[in-house]
mmCIF file of the N, C-alpha and C atoms, coordinates in Angstrom:
data_MODEL
# 
_entry.id   MODEL 
# 
loop_
_atom_site.group_PDB 
_atom_site.id 
_atom_site.type_symbol 
_atom_site.label_atom_id 
_atom_site.label_alt_id 
_atom_site.label_comp_id 
_atom_site.label_asym_id 
_atom_site.label_entity_id 
_atom_site.label_seq_id 
_atom_site.pdbx_PDB_ins_code 
_atom_site.Cartn_x 
_atom_site.Cartn_y 
_atom_site.Cartn_z 
_atom_site.occupancy 
_atom_site.B_iso_or_equiv 
_atom_site.pdbx_formal_charge 
_atom_site.auth_seq_id 
_atom_site.auth_comp_id 
_atom_site.auth_asym_id 
_atom_site.auth_atom_id 
_atom_site.pdbx_PDB_model_num 
ATOM 1   N N  . MET A 1 1  ? 18.914  -7.359  -2.577  1.00 0.00 ? 1  MET A N  1 
ATOM 2   C CA . MET A 1 1  ? 18.299  -8.427  -3.213  1.00 0.00 ? 1  MET A CA 1 
ATOM 3   C C  . MET A 1 1  ? 18.046  -8.145  -4.662  1.00 0.00 ? 1  MET A C  1 
ATOM 4   N N  . ASN A 1 2  ? 18.296  -9.085  -5.441  1.00 0.00 ? 2  ASN A N  1 
ATOM 5   C CA . ASN A 1 2  ? 18.013  -9.071  -6.765  1.00 0.00 ? 2  ASN A CA 1 
ATOM 6   C C  . ASN A 1 2  ? 16.609  -9.696  -7.116  1.00 0.00 ? 2  ASN A C  1 
ATOM 7   N N  . CYS A 1 3  ? 15.780  -8.936  -7.583  1.00 0.00 ? 3  CYS A N  1 
ATOM 8   C CA . CYS A 1 3  ? 14.428  -9.266  -7.932  1.00 0.00 ? 3  CYS A CA 1 
ATOM 9   C C  . CYS A 1 3  ? 14.155  -9.116  -9.412  1.00 0.00 ? 3  CYS A C  1 
ATOM 10  N N  . PRO A 1 4  ? 13.816  -10.254 -10.173 1.00 0.00 ? 4  PRO A N  1 
ATOM 11  C CA . PRO A 1 4  ? 13.571  -10.192 -11.635 1.00 0.00 ? 4  PRO A CA 1 
ATOM 12  C C  . PRO A 1 4  ? 12.304  -9.331  -12.017 1.00 0.00 ? 4  PRO A C  1 
ATOM 13  N N  . ASN A 1 5  ? 11.406  -8.978  -10.894 1.00 0.00 ? 5  ASN A N  1 
ATOM 14  C CA . ASN A 1 5  ? 10.296  -8.277  -11.250 1.00 0.00 ? 5  ASN A CA 1 
ATOM 15  C C  . ASN A 1 5  ? 10.417  -6.842  -10.677 1.00 0.00 ? 5  ASN A C  1 
ATOM 16  N N  . LYS A 1 6  ? 11.621  -6.431  -10.267 1.00 0.00 ? 6  LYS A N  1 
ATOM 17  C CA . LYS A 1 6  ? 11.769  -5.041  -9.685  1.00 0.00 ? 6  LYS A CA 1 
ATOM 18  C C  . LYS A 1 6  ? 11.274  -3.989  -10.520 1.00 0.00 ? 6  LYS A C  1 
ATOM 19  N N  . THR A 1 7  ? 11.726  -3.938  -11.822 1.00 0.00 ? 7  THR A N  1 
ATOM 20  C CA . THR A 1 7  ? 11.276  -2.850  -12.756 1.00 0.00 ? 7  THR A CA 1 
ATOM 21  C C  . THR A 1 7  ? 9.829   -2.709  -12.828 1.00 0.00 ? 7  THR A C  1 
ATOM 22  N N  . LYS A 1 8  ? 9.198   -4.027  -13.113 1.00 0.00 ? 8  LYS A N  1 
ATOM 23  C CA . LYS A 1 8  ? 7.678   -4.086  -13.118 1.00 0.00 ? 8  LYS A CA 1 
ATOM 24  C C  . LYS A 1 8  ? 6.992   -3.588  -11.803 1.00 0.00 ? 8  LYS A C  1 
ATOM 25  N N  . ASN A 1 9  ? 7.668   -3.938  -10.702 1.00 0.00 ? 9  ASN A N  1 
ATOM 26  C CA . ASN A 1 9  ? 6.949   -3.755  -9.474  1.00 0.00 ? 9  ASN A CA 1 
ATOM 27  C C  . ASN A 1 9  ? 7.042   -2.275  -9.072  1.00 0.00 ? 9  ASN A C  1 
ATOM 28  N N  . LEU A 1 10 ? 8.114   -1.611  -9.575  1.00 0.00 ? 10 LEU A N  1 
ATOM 29  C CA . LEU A 1 10 ? 8.272   -0.134  -9.314  1.00 0.00 ? 10 LEU A CA 1 
ATOM 30  C C  . LEU A 1 10 ? 7.131   0.697   -10.023 1.00 0.00 ? 10 LEU A C  1 
ATOM 31  N N  . ASP A 1 11 ? 6.724   0.146   -11.140 1.00 0.00 ? 11 ASP A N  1 
ATOM 32  C CA . ASP A 1 11 ? 5.655   0.758   -11.915 1.00 0.00 ? 11 ASP A CA 1 
ATOM 33  C C  . ASP A 1 11 ? 4.304   0.717   -11.097 1.00 0.00 ? 11 ASP A C  1 
ATOM 34  N N  . LEU A 1 12 ? 4.200   -0.243  -10.240 1.00 0.00 ? 12 LEU A N  1 
ATOM 35  C CA . LEU A 1 12 ? 2.982   -0.489  -9.597  1.00 0.00 ? 12 LEU A CA 1 
ATOM 36  C C  . LEU A 1 12 ? 3.048   -0.116  -8.068  1.00 0.00 ? 12 LEU A C  1 
ATOM 37  N N  . CYS A 1 13 ? 4.118   0.286   -7.594  1.00 0.00 ? 13 CYS A N  1 
ATOM 38  C CA . CYS A 1 13 ? 4.357   0.673   -6.190  1.00 0.00 ? 13 CYS A CA 1 
ATOM 39  C C  . CYS A 1 13 ? 3.693   2.121   -5.849  1.00 0.00 ? 13 CYS A C  1 
ATOM 40  N N  . ASN A 1 14 ? 2.895   2.166   -4.858  1.00 0.00 ? 14 ASN A N  1 
ATOM 41  C CA . ASN A 1 14 ? 2.410   3.498   -4.623  1.00 0.00 ? 14 ASN A CA 1 
ATOM 42  C C  . ASN A 1 14 ? 2.897   4.218   -3.338  1.00 0.00 ? 14 ASN A C  1 
ATOM 43  N N  . CYS A 1 15 ? 3.975   3.509   -2.842  1.00 0.00 ? 15 CYS A N  1 
ATOM 44  C CA . CYS A 1 15 ? 4.586   3.962   -1.650  1.00 0.00 ? 15 CYS A CA 1 
ATOM 45  C C  . CYS A 1 15 ? 5.185   5.275   -1.897  1.00 0.00 ? 15 CYS A C  1 
ATOM 46  N N  . SER A 1 16 ? 4.916   6.310   -1.042  1.00 0.00 ? 16 SER A N  1 
ATOM 47  C CA . SER A 1 16 ? 5.475   7.720   -1.276  1.00 0.00 ? 16 SER A CA 1 
ATOM 48  C C  . SER A 1 16 ? 6.482   8.127   -0.196  1.00 0.00 ? 16 SER A C  1 
ATOM 49  N N  . TYR A 1 17 ? 6.937   7.018   0.628   1.00 0.00 ? 17 TYR A N  1 
ATOM 50  C CA . TYR A 1 17 ? 7.862   7.316   1.728   1.00 0.00 ? 17 TYR A CA 1 
ATOM 51  C C  . TYR A 1 17 ? 9.312   7.550   1.009   1.00 0.00 ? 17 TYR A C  1 
ATOM 52  N N  . PRO A 1 18 ? 9.918   8.754   1.221   1.00 0.00 ? 18 PRO A N  1 
ATOM 53  C CA . PRO A 1 18 ? 11.073  8.990   0.534   1.00 0.00 ? 18 PRO A CA 1 
ATOM 54  C C  . PRO A 1 18 ? 12.350  8.092   1.121   1.00 0.00 ? 18 PRO A C  1 
ATOM 55  N N  . GLY A 1 19 ? 12.949  7.636   0.249   1.00 0.00 ? 19 GLY A N  1 
ATOM 56  C CA . GLY A 1 19 ? 14.136  6.898   0.580   1.00 0.00 ? 19 GLY A CA 1 
ATOM 57  C C  . GLY A 1 19 ? 13.987  5.513   0.986   1.00 0.00 ? 19 GLY A C  1 
ATOM 58  N N  . CYS A 1 20 ? 12.748  5.020   0.732   1.00 0.00 ? 20 CYS A N  1 
ATOM 59  C CA . CYS A 1 20 ? 12.464  3.689   1.081   1.00 0.00 ? 20 CYS A CA 1 
ATOM 60  C C  . CYS A 1 20 ? 13.351  2.659   0.279   1.00 0.00 ? 20 CYS A C  1 
ATOM 61  N N  . PRO A 1 21 ? 14.075  1.820   1.042   1.00 0.00 ? 21 PRO A N  1 
ATOM 62  C CA . PRO A 1 21 ? 14.948  0.907   0.298   1.00 0.00 ? 21 PRO A CA 1 
ATOM 63  C C  . PRO A 1 21 ? 14.210  -0.312  -0.202  1.00 0.00 ? 21 PRO A C  1 
ATOM 64  N N  . ARG A 1 22 ? 12.912  -0.554  0.043   1.00 0.00 ? 22 ARG A N  1 
ATOM 65  C CA . ARG A 1 22 ? 12.158  -1.618  -0.469  1.00 0.00 ? 22 ARG A CA 1 
ATOM 66  C C  . ARG A 1 22 ? 11.279  -1.370  -1.696  1.00 0.00 ? 22 ARG A C  1 
ATOM 67  N N  . HIS A 1 23 ? 11.394  -0.014  -2.298  1.00 0.00 ? 23 HIS A N  1 
ATOM 68  C CA . HIS A 1 23 ? 10.563  0.034   -3.411  1.00 0.00 ? 23 HIS A CA 1 
ATOM 69  C C  . HIS A 1 23 ? 10.864  -0.901  -4.516  1.00 0.00 ? 23 HIS A C  1 
ATOM 70  N N  . GLY A 1 24 ? 9.852   -1.471  -5.066  1.00 0.00 ? 24 GLY A N  1 
ATOM 71  C CA . GLY A 1 24 ? 10.004  -2.543  -6.170  1.00 0.00 ? 24 GLY A CA 1 
ATOM 72  C C  . GLY A 1 24 ? 10.356  -3.818  -5.535  1.00 0.00 ? 24 GLY A C  1 
ATOM 73  N N  . LEU A 1 25 ? 10.540  -4.030  -4.313  1.00 0.00 ? 25 LEU A N  1 
ATOM 74  C CA . LEU A 1 25 ? 10.938  -5.287  -3.785  1.00 0.00 ? 25 LEU A CA 1 
ATOM 75  C C  . LEU A 1 25 ? 9.792   -5.777  -2.791  1.00 0.00 ? 25 LEU A C  1 
ATOM 76  N N  . CYS A 1 26 ? 8.766   -6.241  -3.431  1.00 0.00 ? 26 CYS A N  1 
ATOM 77  C CA . CYS A 1 26 ? 7.447   -6.542  -2.748  1.00 0.00 ? 26 CYS A CA 1 
ATOM 78  C C  . CYS A 1 26 ? 7.547   -7.474  -1.625  1.00 0.00 ? 26 CYS A C  1 
ATOM 79  N N  . CYS A 1 27 ? 8.366   -8.642  -1.874  1.00 0.00 ? 27 CYS A N  1 
ATOM 80  C CA . CYS A 1 27 ? 8.541   -9.590  -0.766  1.00 0.00 ? 27 CYS A CA 1 
ATOM 81  C C  . CYS A 1 27 ? 9.085   -9.022  0.458   1.00 0.00 ? 27 CYS A C  1 
ATOM 82  N N  . GLU A 1 28 ? 10.283  -8.167  0.271   1.00 0.00 ? 28 GLU A N  1 
ATOM 83  C CA . GLU A 1 28 ? 10.975  -7.599  1.373   1.00 0.00 ? 28 GLU A CA 1 
ATOM 84  C C  . GLU A 1 28 ? 9.994   -6.622  2.041   1.00 0.00 ? 28 GLU A C  1 
ATOM 85  N N  . CYS A 1 29 ? 9.249   -5.801  1.291   1.00 0.00 ? 29 CYS A N  1 
ATOM 86  C CA . CYS A 1 29 ? 8.261   -4.835  1.892   1.00 0.00 ? 29 CYS A CA 1 
ATOM 87  C C  . CYS A 1 29 ? 7.221   -5.511  2.687   1.00 0.00 ? 29 CYS A C  1 
ATOM 88  N N  . LEU A 1 30 ? 6.672   -6.488  2.156   1.00 0.00 ? 30 LEU A N  1 
ATOM 89  C CA . LEU A 1 30 ? 5.600   -7.292  2.890   1.00 0.00 ? 30 LEU A CA 1 
ATOM 90  C C  . LEU A 1 30 ? 6.085   -7.905  4.194   1.00 0.00 ? 30 LEU A C  1 
ATOM 91  N N  . HIS A 1 31 ? 7.336   -8.439  4.039   1.00 0.00 ? 31 HIS A N  1 
ATOM 92  C CA . HIS A 1 31 ? 7.880   -9.098  5.434   1.00 0.00 ? 31 HIS A CA 1 
ATOM 93  C C  . HIS A 1 31 ? 8.207   -7.994  6.444   1.00 0.00 ? 31 HIS A C  1 
ATOM 94  N N  . TYR A 1 32 ? 8.662   -6.898  5.795   1.00 0.00 ? 32 TYR A N  1 
ATOM 95  C CA . TYR A 1 32 ? 9.204   -5.785  6.759   1.00 0.00 ? 32 TYR A CA 1 
ATOM 96  C C  . TYR A 1 32 ? 7.842   -5.320  7.597   1.00 0.00 ? 32 TYR A C  1 
ATOM 97  N N  . HIS A 1 33 ? 6.812   -5.019  6.920   1.00 0.00 ? 33 HIS A N  1 
ATOM 98  C CA . HIS A 1 33 ? 5.644   -4.598  7.441   1.00 0.00 ? 33 HIS A CA 1 
ATOM 99  C C  . HIS A 1 33 ? 4.906   -5.521  8.332   1.00 0.00 ? 33 HIS A C  1 
ATOM 100 N N  . ARG A 1 34 ? 4.922   -6.777  7.938   1.00 0.00 ? 34 ARG A N  1 
ATOM 101 C CA . ARG A 1 34 ? 4.381   -7.784  8.714   1.00 0.00 ? 34 ARG A CA 1 
ATOM 102 C C  . ARG A 1 34 ? 5.176   -7.822  10.148  1.00 0.00 ? 34 ARG A C  1 
ATOM 103 N N  . GLN A 1 35 ? 6.413   -7.855  10.076  1.00 0.00 ? 35 GLN A N  1 
ATOM 104 C CA . GLN A 1 35 ? 7.176   -7.844  11.292  1.00 0.00 ? 35 GLN A CA 1 
ATOM 105 C C  . GLN A 1 35 ? 6.734   -6.698  12.251  1.00 0.00 ? 35 GLN A C  1 
ATOM 106 N N  . LYS A 1 36 ? 6.291   -5.473  11.683  1.00 0.00 ? 36 LYS A N  1 
ATOM 107 C CA . LYS A 1 36 ? 5.909   -4.361  12.336  1.00 0.00 ? 36 LYS A CA 1 
ATOM 108 C C  . LYS A 1 36 ? 4.438   -4.348  12.740  1.00 0.00 ? 36 LYS A C  1 
ATOM 109 N N  . GLY A 1 37 ? 3.650   -5.421  12.386  1.00 0.00 ? 37 GLY A N  1 
ATOM 110 C CA . GLY A 1 37 ? 2.301   -5.566  12.643  1.00 0.00 ? 37 GLY A CA 1 
ATOM 111 C C  . GLY A 1 37 ? 1.504   -4.626  11.793  1.00 0.00 ? 37 GLY A C  1 
ATOM 112 N N  . ALA A 1 38 ? 1.946   -4.372  10.558  1.00 0.00 ? 38 ALA A N  1 
ATOM 113 C CA . ALA A 1 38 ? 1.471   -3.382  9.668   1.00 0.00 ? 38 ALA A CA 1 
ATOM 114 C C  . ALA A 1 38 ? 1.245   -3.920  8.294   1.00 0.00 ? 38 ALA A C  1 
ATOM 115 N N  . LEU A 1 39 ? 0.824   -3.088  7.398   1.00 0.00 ? 39 LEU A N  1 
ATOM 116 C CA . LEU A 1 39 ? 0.587   -3.502  6.005   1.00 0.00 ? 39 LEU A CA 1 
ATOM 117 C C  . LEU A 1 39 ? 1.313   -2.563  5.116   1.00 0.00 ? 39 LEU A C  1 
ATOM 118 N N  . PRO A 1 40 ? 1.767   -3.025  3.827   1.00 0.00 ? 40 PRO A N  1 
ATOM 119 C CA . PRO A 1 40 ? 2.472   -2.176  2.905   1.00 0.00 ? 40 PRO A CA 1 
ATOM 120 C C  . PRO A 1 40 ? 1.523   -1.044  2.301   1.00 0.00 ? 40 PRO A C  1 
ATOM 121 N N  . ALA A 1 41 ? 2.140   -0.033  1.770   1.00 0.00 ? 41 ALA A N  1 
ATOM 122 C CA . ALA A 1 41 ? 1.475   0.948   1.188   1.00 0.00 ? 41 ALA A CA 1 
ATOM 123 C C  . ALA A 1 41 ? 0.425   0.568   0.102   1.00 0.00 ? 41 ALA A C  1 
ATOM 124 N N  . CYS A 1 42 ? 0.803   -0.480  -0.653  1.00 0.00 ? 42 CYS A N  1 
ATOM 125 C CA . CYS A 1 42 ? -0.225  -0.792  -1.770  1.00 0.00 ? 42 CYS A CA 1 
ATOM 126 C C  . CYS A 1 42 ? -1.602  -1.368  -1.180  1.00 0.00 ? 42 CYS A C  1 
ATOM 127 N N  . TYR A 1 43 ? -1.821  -1.449  0.196   1.00 0.00 ? 43 TYR A N  1 
ATOM 128 C CA . TYR A 1 43 ? -3.063  -1.899  0.615   1.00 0.00 ? 43 TYR A CA 1 
ATOM 129 C C  . TYR A 1 43 ? -3.896  -0.714  0.958   1.00 0.00 ? 43 TYR A C  1 
ATOM 130 N N  . PHE A 1 44 ? -3.441  0.572   0.691   1.00 0.00 ? 44 PHE A N  1 
ATOM 131 C CA . PHE A 1 44 ? -4.076  1.880   0.942   1.00 0.00 ? 44 PHE A CA 1 
ATOM 132 C C  . PHE A 1 44 ? -4.237  2.511   -0.319  1.00 0.00 ? 44 PHE A C  1 
ATOM 133 N N  . PRO A 1 45 ? -5.520  3.238   -0.244  1.00 0.00 ? 45 PRO A N  1 
ATOM 134 C CA . PRO A 1 45 ? -5.669  4.206   -1.453  1.00 0.00 ? 45 PRO A CA 1 
ATOM 135 C C  . PRO A 1 45 ? -4.613  5.349   -1.340  1.00 0.00 ? 45 PRO A C  1 
ATOM 136 N N  . THR A 1 46 ? -4.278  5.912   -2.429  1.00 0.00 ? 46 THR A N  1 
ATOM 137 C CA . THR A 1 46 ? -3.116  6.829   -2.620  1.00 0.00 ? 46 THR A CA 1 
ATOM 138 C C  . THR A 1 46 ? -3.278  7.872   -1.582  1.00 0.00 ? 46 THR A C  1 
ATOM 139 N N  . GLU A 1 47 ? -4.455  8.636   -1.291  1.00 0.00 ? 47 GLU A N  1 
ATOM 140 C CA . GLU A 1 47 ? -4.560  9.732   -0.305  1.00 0.00 ? 47 GLU A CA 1 
ATOM 141 C C  . GLU A 1 47 ? -4.226  9.231   0.968   1.00 0.00 ? 47 GLU A C  1 
ATOM 142 N N  . GLU A 1 48 ? -4.786  8.098   1.464   1.00 0.00 ? 48 GLU A N  1 
ATOM 143 C CA . GLU A 1 48 ? -4.539  7.616   2.813   1.00 0.00 ? 48 GLU A CA 1 
ATOM 144 C C  . GLU A 1 48 ? -3.253  7.130   2.934   1.00 0.00 ? 48 GLU A C  1 
ATOM 145 N N  . GLU A 1 49 ? -2.492  6.583   1.904   1.00 0.00 ? 49 GLU A N  1 
ATOM 146 C CA . GLU A 1 49 ? -1.217  6.047   1.960   1.00 0.00 ? 49 GLU A CA 1 
ATOM 147 C C  . GLU A 1 49 ? -0.240  7.152   2.482   1.00 0.00 ? 49 GLU A C  1 
ATOM 148 N N  . LYS A 1 50 ? -0.502  8.396   2.043   1.00 0.00 ? 50 LYS A N  1 
ATOM 149 C CA . LYS A 1 50 ? 0.244   9.497   2.236   1.00 0.00 ? 50 LYS A CA 1 
ATOM 150 C C  . LYS A 1 50 ? 0.390   9.842   3.872   1.00 0.00 ? 50 LYS A C  1 
ATOM 151 N N  . ALA A 1 51 ? -0.515  9.404   4.545   1.00 0.00 ? 51 ALA A N  1 
ATOM 152 C CA . ALA A 1 51 ? -0.443  9.399   6.056   1.00 0.00 ? 51 ALA A CA 1 
ATOM 153 C C  . ALA A 1 51 ? 0.837   8.599   6.621   1.00 0.00 ? 51 ALA A C  1 
ATOM 154 N N  . TYR A 1 52 ? 1.220   7.704   5.915   1.00 0.00 ? 52 TYR A N  1 
ATOM 155 C CA . TYR A 1 52 ? 2.248   6.825   6.462   1.00 0.00 ? 52 TYR A CA 1 
ATOM 156 C C  . TYR A 1 52 ? 1.846   6.028   7.617   1.00 0.00 ? 52 TYR A C  1 
ATOM 157 N N  . ASN A 1 53 ? 0.572   5.993   7.853   1.00 0.00 ? 53 ASN A N  1 
ATOM 158 C CA . ASN A 1 53 ? 0.022   5.090   8.908   1.00 0.00 ? 53 ASN A CA 1 
ATOM 159 C C  . ASN A 1 53 ? -0.201  3.732   8.261   1.00 0.00 ? 53 ASN A C  1 
ATOM 160 N N  . ARG A 1 54 ? 0.605   2.849   8.606   1.00 0.00 ? 54 ARG A N  1 
ATOM 161 C CA . ARG A 1 54 ? 0.394   1.436   7.792   1.00 0.00 ? 54 ARG A CA 1 
ATOM 162 C C  . ARG A 1 54 ? -0.217  0.439   8.908   1.00 0.00 ? 54 ARG A C  1 
ATOM 163 N N  . SER A 1 55 ? -0.822  0.896   10.014  1.00 0.00 ? 55 SER A N  1 
ATOM 164 C CA . SER A 1 55 ? -1.336  -0.039  11.074  1.00 0.00 ? 55 SER A CA 1 
ATOM 165 C C  . SER A 1 55 ? -2.588  -0.794  10.350  1.00 0.00 ? 55 SER A C  1 
ATOM 166 N N  . ILE A 1 56 ? -2.831  -1.905  10.835  1.00 0.00 ? 56 ILE A N  1 
ATOM 167 C CA . ILE A 1 56 ? -4.029  -2.757  10.467  1.00 0.00 ? 56 ILE A CA 1 
ATOM 168 C C  . ILE A 1 56 ? -5.201  -1.893  10.917  1.00 0.00 ? 56 ILE A C  1 
ATOM 169 N N  . GLU A 1 57 ? -5.152  -1.388  12.054  1.00 0.00 ? 57 GLU A N  1 
ATOM 170 C CA . GLU A 1 57 ? -6.383  -0.625  12.552  1.00 0.00 ? 57 GLU A CA 1 
ATOM 171 C C  . GLU A 1 57 ? -6.710  0.444   11.680  1.00 0.00 ? 57 GLU A C  1 
ATOM 172 N N  . TYR A 1 58 ? -5.727  1.213   11.245  1.00 0.00 ? 58 TYR A N  1 
ATOM 173 C CA . TYR A 1 58 ? -5.984  2.298   10.131  1.00 0.00 ? 58 TYR A CA 1 
ATOM 174 C C  . TYR A 1 58 ? -6.577  1.756   8.804   1.00 0.00 ? 58 TYR A C  1 
ATOM 175 N N  . PHE A 1 59 ? -6.016  0.541   8.510   1.00 0.00 ? 59 PHE A N  1 
ATOM 176 C CA . PHE A 1 59 ? -6.550  0.011   7.212   1.00 0.00 ? 59 PHE A CA 1 
ATOM 177 C C  . PHE A 1 59 ? -8.108  -0.409  7.403   1.00 0.00 ? 59 PHE A C  1 
ATOM 178 N N  . ILE A 1 60 ? -8.423  -0.879  8.598   1.00 0.00 ? 60 ILE A N  1 
ATOM 179 C CA . ILE A 1 60 ? -9.775  -1.312  8.744   1.00 0.00 ? 60 ILE A CA 1 
ATOM 180 C C  . ILE A 1 60 ? -10.702 -0.040  8.811   1.00 0.00 ? 60 ILE A C  1 
ATOM 181 N N  . ASP A 1 61 ? -10.147 1.132   9.386   1.00 0.00 ? 61 ASP A N  1 
ATOM 182 C CA . ASP A 1 61 ? -10.892 2.325   9.486   1.00 0.00 ? 61 ASP A CA 1 
ATOM 183 C C  . ASP A 1 61 ? -11.034 2.916   8.062   1.00 0.00 ? 61 ASP A C  1 
ATOM 184 N N  . VAL A 1 62 ? -9.964  2.863   7.270   1.00 0.00 ? 62 VAL A N  1 
ATOM 185 C CA . VAL A 1 62 ? -10.145 3.411   5.867   1.00 0.00 ? 62 VAL A CA 1 
ATOM 186 C C  . VAL A 1 62 ? -11.157 2.470   5.102   1.00 0.00 ? 62 VAL A C  1 
ATOM 187 N N  . TYR A 1 63 ? -11.110 1.147   5.226   1.00 0.00 ? 63 TYR A N  1 
ATOM 188 C CA . TYR A 1 63 ? -11.942 0.183   4.505   1.00 0.00 ? 63 TYR A CA 1 
ATOM 189 C C  . TYR A 1 63 ? -13.444 0.420   4.906   1.00 0.00 ? 63 TYR A C  1 
ATOM 190 N N  . ASN A 1 64 ? -13.572 0.637   6.182   1.00 0.00 ? 64 ASN A N  1 
ATOM 191 C CA . ASN A 1 64 ? -15.051 0.992   6.721   1.00 0.00 ? 64 ASN A CA 1 
ATOM 192 C C  . ASN A 1 64 ? -15.553 2.242   6.271   1.00 0.00 ? 64 ASN A C  1 
ATOM 193 N N  . LYS A 1 65 ? -14.733 3.251   6.033   1.00 0.00 ? 65 LYS A N  1 
ATOM 194 C CA . LYS A 1 65 ? -15.062 4.586   5.595   1.00 0.00 ? 65 LYS A CA 1 
ATOM 195 C C  . LYS A 1 65 ? -15.478 4.538   4.147   1.00 0.00 ? 65 LYS A C  1 
ATOM 196 N N  . LYS A 1 66 ? -14.730 3.812   3.442   1.00 0.00 ? 66 LYS A N  1 
ATOM 197 C CA . LYS A 1 66 ? -14.855 3.630   1.965   1.00 0.00 ? 66 LYS A CA 1 
ATOM 198 C C  . LYS A 1 66 ? -16.219 2.847   1.793   1.00 0.00 ? 66 LYS A C  1 
ATOM 199 N N  . LYS A 1 67 ? -16.341 1.892   2.585   1.00 0.00 ? 67 LYS A N  1 
ATOM 200 C CA . LYS A 1 67 ? -17.545 0.910   2.517   1.00 0.00 ? 67 LYS A CA 1 
ATOM 201 C C  . LYS A 1 67 ? -18.773 1.632   2.698   1.00 0.00 ? 67 LYS A C  1 
ATOM 202 N N  . ASN A 1 68 ? -18.758 2.523   3.698   1.00 0.00 ? 68 ASN A N  1 
ATOM 203 C CA . ASN A 1 68 ? -19.893 3.317   4.068   1.00 0.00 ? 68 ASN A CA 1 
ATOM 204 C C  . ASN A 1 68 ? -20.058 4.693   3.456   1.00 0.00 ? 68 ASN A C  1 
ATOM 205 N N  . SER A 1 69 ? -19.231 4.906   2.366   1.00 0.00 ? 69 SER A N  1 
ATOM 206 C CA . SER A 1 69 ? -19.199 6.140   1.738   1.00 0.00 ? 69 SER A CA 1 
ATOM 207 C C  . SER A 1 69 ? -20.566 6.406   0.982   1.00 0.00 ? 69 SER A C  1 
ATOM 208 N N  . PRO A 1 70 ? -20.892 7.551   0.609   1.00 0.00 ? 70 PRO A N  1 
ATOM 209 C CA . PRO A 1 70 ? -22.230 7.911   -0.077  1.00 0.00 ? 70 PRO A CA 1 
ATOM 210 C C  . PRO A 1 70 ? -22.315 7.027   -1.344  1.00 0.00 ? 70 PRO A C  1 
ATOM 211 N N  . ASP A 1 71 ? -21.114 6.831   -2.028  1.00 0.00 ? 71 ASP A N  1 
ATOM 212 C CA . ASP A 1 71 ? -21.349 6.134   -3.383  1.00 0.00 ? 71 ASP A CA 1 
ATOM 213 C C  . ASP A 1 71 ? -21.529 4.696   -3.182  1.00 0.00 ? 71 ASP A C  1 
ATOM 214 N N  . GLY A 1 72 ? -21.288 4.104   -1.846  1.00 0.00 ? 72 GLY A N  1 
ATOM 215 C CA . GLY A 1 72 ? -21.408 2.708   -1.557  1.00 0.00 ? 72 GLY A CA 1 
ATOM 216 C C  . GLY A 1 72 ? -20.456 1.937   -2.157  1.00 0.00 ? 72 GLY A C  1 
ATOM 217 N N  . GLU A 1 73 ? -19.165 2.457   -2.747  1.00 0.00 ? 73 GLU A N  1 
ATOM 218 C CA . GLU A 1 73 ? -18.305 1.734   -3.286  1.00 0.00 ? 73 GLU A CA 1 
ATOM 219 C C  . GLU A 1 73 ? -16.939 1.689   -2.534  1.00 0.00 ? 73 GLU A C  1 
ATOM 220 N N  . ILE A 1 74 ? -16.432 0.446   -2.454  1.00 0.00 ? 74 ILE A N  1 
ATOM 221 C CA . ILE A 1 74 ? -15.037 0.332   -1.908  1.00 0.00 ? 74 ILE A CA 1 
ATOM 222 C C  . ILE A 1 74 ? -14.104 0.643   -3.023  1.00 0.00 ? 74 ILE A C  1 
ATOM 223 N N  . LYS A 1 75 ? -13.306 1.649   -2.957  1.00 0.00 ? 75 LYS A N  1 
ATOM 224 C CA . LYS A 1 75 ? -12.263 1.968   -3.890  1.00 0.00 ? 75 LYS A CA 1 
ATOM 225 C C  . LYS A 1 75 ? -11.167 0.925   -3.909  1.00 0.00 ? 75 LYS A C  1 
ATOM 226 N N  . LYS A 1 76 ? -10.557 0.726   -5.126  1.00 0.00 ? 76 LYS A N  1 
ATOM 227 C CA . LYS A 1 76 ? -9.376  -0.242  -5.096  1.00 0.00 ? 76 LYS A CA 1 
ATOM 228 C C  . LYS A 1 76 ? -8.246  0.361   -4.152  1.00 0.00 ? 76 LYS A C  1 
ATOM 229 N N  . THR A 1 77 ? -7.592  -0.560  -3.515  1.00 0.00 ? 77 THR A N  1 
ATOM 230 C CA . THR A 1 77 ? -6.591  -0.237  -2.595  1.00 0.00 ? 77 THR A CA 1 
ATOM 231 C C  . THR A 1 77 ? -5.186  -0.207  -3.136  1.00 0.00 ? 77 THR A C  1 
ATOM 232 N N  . VAL A 1 78 ? -5.105  -0.223  -4.482  1.00 0.00 ? 78 VAL A N  1 
ATOM 233 C CA . VAL A 1 78 ? -3.805  -0.350  -5.001  1.00 0.00 ? 78 VAL A CA 1 
ATOM 234 C C  . VAL A 1 78 ? -3.552  0.802   -5.912  1.00 0.00 ? 78 VAL A C  1 
ATOM 235 N N  . SER A 1 79 ? -2.394  0.975   -6.431  1.00 0.00 ? 79 SER A N  1 
ATOM 236 C CA . SER A 1 79 ? -2.003  1.973   -7.303  1.00 0.00 ? 79 SER A CA 1 
ATOM 237 C C  . SER A 1 79 ? -2.819  2.090   -8.503  1.00 0.00 ? 79 SER A C  1 
ATOM 238 N N  . LYS A 1 80 ? -3.185  3.441   -8.864  1.00 0.00 ? 80 LYS A N  1 
ATOM 239 C CA . LYS A 1 80 ? -3.955  3.678   -10.083 1.00 0.00 ? 80 LYS A CA 1 
ATOM 240 C C  . LYS A 1 80 ? -3.408  3.043   -11.360 1.00 0.00 ? 80 LYS A C  1 
ATOM 241 N N  . LYS A 1 81 ? -2.135  2.761   -11.296 1.00 0.00 ? 81 LYS A N  1 
ATOM 242 C CA . LYS A 1 81 ? -1.436  2.333   -12.458 1.00 0.00 ? 81 LYS A CA 1 
ATOM 243 C C  . LYS A 1 81 ? -1.913  0.915   -12.834 1.00 0.00 ? 81 LYS A C  1 
ATOM 244 N N  . ILE A 1 82 ? -2.279  0.234   -11.789 1.00 0.00 ? 82 ILE A N  1 
ATOM 245 C CA . ILE A 1 82 ? -2.752  -1.182  -12.005 1.00 0.00 ? 82 ILE A CA 1 
ATOM 246 C C  . ILE A 1 82 ? -4.282  -1.209  -12.632 1.00 0.00 ? 82 ILE A C  1 
ATOM 247 N N  . LEU A 1 83 ? -4.996  -0.175  -12.238 1.00 0.00 ? 83 LEU A N  1 
ATOM 248 C CA . LEU A 1 83 ? -6.334  -0.096  -12.654 1.00 0.00 ? 83 LEU A CA 1 
ATOM 249 C C  . LEU A 1 83 ? -6.317  0.173   -14.199 1.00 0.00 ? 83 LEU A C  1 
# 
């Protein structure tokens, strides 16, 4: 797939899965993970993304842990490059 935004998207992609053919192809990535009942890496903080668990249940667990963390702040769930 030719994507005019691929280079820009690559700068923002926090997926650490080696050999992923969808790096920088956000539309393909989103559709792929939705078909699996999961979410793409960019929905997860960097450390949690490295677990490669893309399930919605894991996302909810991560979100709730961040929400109830001592600092009371939900961290951004996107690549630090965006921030």
